[in-house]
C-alpha positions, 0 to 999 in steps of 0.5 A: 840798196845793195843786196846782203851777201849770202852766207857761204853755207847758204850758197847753192852746191855748184856755186860753193864748189866753184869757190873750193879747191878740190883734191882727190885722195886714197884712204884705207879702210873698208871697200876692198881693192877698189878703195885701195886703187882709186882716189875716191876720197874727196878733200875740199878747201873753201878758198875765201875762208880756208875752211876744210872738209873731207869724206872718204867713207863711200866707194864712189868719188861722187858720193864722197864729194856730196858728203864732203860738200855738206860737211863743208857747209856745216863747218862754214856755218860754225866758223864764218860769221855774217851780219844778219841785218835781215834776220830772220831770213825768208828761209828761216821764215819758211822753216820756223812756223808757229815757233817750231823749227822744222828741218832735218840735220841732213837737209840742204837747208840745215847749214844755212839755218845753223849759220843764221842761228849762230849769228843771232846767238852772238848778237844776243850774247849766247842767250837762247831766249832773246835769240829765239824771240828775234828769230821768232821761235822758242828758246827750246826750239833754238837749242834743239836746232843746235843739238842736231849738230854736236859741234854747234853745241860744243861751240856755243857752250864754250862761248857761254863758259867764256862769258861766265854762263852755265852750259846749255843742255 
């Protein structure tokens, strides 16, 4: 049996970065002369999907690359769908204990969990209760996970609206 492909948001940072086109840019704003003379801004484009992210708020190119990579992982979680034949994943099991999902929105695991939640929500026609049951967490915990990323809530509520359902809060 072939291994299930890994969602791009769940890839280790080095592997994901290897799949990206990286550009360094200058941006205006705080940071003084250093910021205006050196290309510290980082723009990433995931070549297989075309999803992009950037960061330029830090003075260090390395810090901006780290921030841009995390933003790319979150955007991939929102934009790229994958079949979830083995849902919930081992990562999900490790983070959803006793029906509660324990993860910070800044943790490296967050984008992969968000991607998995989205995949299951789509299967369950954006209904949190059956999606939560499938993921072995409560519906409210699933909604709280989505609320940690405002773009996720907007996307879910847009999809729910298209299906004639009321928005989640």
